[in-house]
N, C-alpha and C positions, 0 to 999 in steps of 0.2 A: 504493500500500500504506500509506503514511504517513497518507493521508487516511482510509482505512478505520479504522485504529487510533485516529485522532483522533476520529472519529465515535463509535466504541465507548466511548472514554474520556469523551467529553462526555455520552453517554447515561447511563452509570452515575453520573456526578457529579451528575446531576439529582436523584438520590435519590427517584425517583417510585415509585408503587406497583408498576408493571410491572417496573422495574429491581430493586426489593426482592424480588419473587417470583422473578426469575431468579437473584439472588444467593443466596437461601436454598436453592434447588434445587442450585446449584453447590457451596455449602458442605457440604451434607449428603452429596452425592456424593463430594467430596474427603475428608471425614471418614471415611466408610466405607472408602474405598480406602486411605487412609494407615494407619488402624488395622489393616486387613487385611494390609498389607505388614509392619507391625510384628510382628503375631502370627506371620506366616509365618517371618520371619527368626529369631525367638526360639523357634520351635516351640511356641507357646502355643496350646492348644486349648480355649478357653472357649466359652460360647454365642456364636455369631457375632453381631456388632454389628447386622447387618441384622435380626435377630429382634426388636429393640427398636423398629424402624421400620415393618416390613411389617404389613399388615392380615391377620389370620388369618380363614379362613372358619369355623372352629370357634367356636361361642358360648362354649365353656368356656375356650378360649385367649383370646378377646376379653375375657372378664370380668376376666382378670388383666392385660390390656394395653389398656385402653379408649382410651388416647391415640393408639393406632395408627390410629384412624379419621381423625385429622388428619395424623399424621406420614407416613403412607404416600404422600400426594399430593405430598410434597416429596422422595421417595426414588427413586433409580435405581441400578442396578448396572452395566448395560452402557453402553459409550461411545455407541453409536449410538442407544440408547434415550433417553438424556438429550439428545443433540444434536437429534434430530427433535422431541422434545417441547418443548424450549426454543425452537427455531426457530418452531414453530407458535404457541407462546405469544407470542413477540415479534411475529410478523407479524399474527396475528389480534387480539392485545391492542391494537396500534396502531389497527387498524380499529375495534374496539370503542370505543376512546376518542374516536372521531369523533362518536359518538352518545350516549355515557354518560360519567359522571364517573369519576375514579380510585377513589373509594370503592366504586362499583358493581363495578369490575373486581376489586378485592381481595375484596369480599364474595362475588361470584359464583364466583370461583376456589375459595373455601372451600366454599360451598354445593354447587357442582357435584361437588367431590371427596367431600363427605359423602354426597350422594344416590347417587353412583356406588358408593361403598363399601358403603352400606346395601343397595343392590340386589344387589351381589355376595354379601354375607353371607346375605341373605334367600333368594336363588336356590339357594345351596349347601345350605341347611338345609330348603328346601321341596321341591325336585325330586329324585326318586329317582335320576336319572341321575348326580348328583354325590355320592351317599351314600358310595361307596367311597373318594373322594378328599378328603373334607372335612377330615380331620385333617392333611393335608399340602398344603393349597392356601392360597396367600397372594397378596396384591395389593400392587403398588408402582407408582409412576409418576404423572405429572401429567396423563395422557391424559383422564380423566374431567373434570377441571377445565377443560382446554383445550376439550373438546367443548362444555361449557356455554357458554363464551365465544363459540365459533364459531356455535352454534345460536341464542344470544340475538341476536347481530348479524344473522344470516340471517332470523330470523322477525320482528325489529323493523323491518328495512329490506329488505323482500322483493324490491325491484327493484335492490338494490345489486349491482354487477358487479365482478369482479376479472379481471385479464388473466393467462392461463395460456400458457406457451410452447407453440407449435404449435396451440393450440386457440383462441386469441383471447379475447375477452371472454365470460365466463360468469357468470350470476347465482349469487351465493353460496348461495342457498337450494337450487339444483340440486346443488351440490357437497356441501352438508350432507346432502341427501336420499340421495345416492349412498353416502356413508360410513355413514349410518344403516342402509341396506339391507345394506351390506357387513358391518357388525358383526353384524347380525341373522342372516345366513346363515353367519357364521363362528363361531357359538357351538359348533358341532361340531368346531372345530379343536383344536389342542393348547394354546390359550390362551383357553378359554371365559370364564374369570373376567374377563380384561381387556376382552373385547368386551361383556360384560354391564355392566361399569362404564362403558364408553363410552356405552352406551345410557342409563344412569342420568344421566350428566352432560348428555347431549343433551336428555333430558326436562326436566331442571332449567332448561336454557337456554331452552327453548320456554316453560315456565311463567313464567320471569322476564320474557321479552319480552312475552307476552300481558298479564301483570299491569301492566307498565310502561306499555303502551299505554292501559290503563284508569286510569292515574294512581297506581298502587300500586308501591312499591319493595320487593321481597321481601328485599333485602339490608340493610334498615335495622336489623333485629334483630341480625344477625351483626356488622354494623359497629359497633353500640353496644358489643358485647362486645369487639371488637377495639380500639376506642378506649379502653376501660377498661384493657385490658392495656397498650396503648401509653403511657397516662398513668402507669402504675406505673413504667415505665422513665424517663419524662420527669422524674418526681419525684426519682429518684436522681441523674440526670445534671445537673439544672438548678442553676445558681448562684443564690442569693437575689438578687432585684431589689428596688428601692426605689421606692415611689410618690412622685410629685411633691407630692401634696397633704399627706400627713402625715409624710413622711420616715421611715416605718417599713418594715421588711421586708414584702414582699408574701407573704401566706400561700399555702400550696399550693392551697387551695380557690379563692382569688382568682385565682391564676395560671392554673390549669386552666380556670376559667370564662372568663377573658379570652382564652386561646389558642383555646378551643373556639369562642367567638363569632367570633374572627378567621378561623379556618379555615372555618366555616360561611359567612361572608360571601364569602370567596374562592371557595368552591365555587359559590355562587349566581351570582357574576359570571362565572365560567368557563362555567357552564351557559347563561347569557344570551348569551355570545359564540357558543357553539355553535348556539344557536337563531336568533339575529338578527344576528350579526356584531359586530365591535368598535365600529363607528360607532354602535351602538344604546346604548352606555354613556353614562351621565351623567358630568359632570366629576368629581363626587365618586367615582364608581365607577372611573374611569380613574386617579384619584389613589391610591385604595386599592390597585388592582392594581399601580401603579408602585412604591409603597412596599413591597409584599409581595415584589416581584421583586429588591429590593436585597439 
């Protein structure tokens, strides 16, 4: 048991993209639960906090809360809902990272959630079947994002196998196909919006994999935006450093340029290791990787 907790602690201390996604989901879940308990104890009855996170099917409501297209993919209410989604994200996120970089993981998580959310909203406003429920239908959960990651891995490496209890080794693409069909036939269930979002995330994952095989990274645009947002927080938290040449404070622009170049070089080296192994690195590349690990 101590080893399990040690492994969990070590995983989150890495501050990787995967651990960051898990932490954000957990923090939003705890925030909603804690605020809900507070309102309950003091008999406060304002607009539920969940309303500021969930994605509405109604275009009118969405116009007043456009940020929910992003916030919904980090939001869960039920305990088992978040447990299963985060377990899937953890397991398949690690498989995804065997073939792609951390930036692709974060970018695809967001893109899968956006496409899944847009397909949910479009379907509820397009098909007459949903007309009577559109004003009180909402979407939450990381499922669409996770489906994008699963399908991207399955369609990029179609011969990749995973071991399942009692079933043995099965190709991931067969498992992905099974869940796609299951979501398709489950649209008539009591959670049609969730299954539609799953399909949207899956389609985004397939699109990403096919484009990546042709040398195009569909996450580059969203990652550019995410890097800009991250740099805003970096500016606030960073302490001024001094250059050795002039002995003057390094400007924010100089600092961000230097850090961006360093991060890009590390990403390139890690990608090279994934493709050709550690022994393919030059001495300078090994030295760069060693210095970055300190």
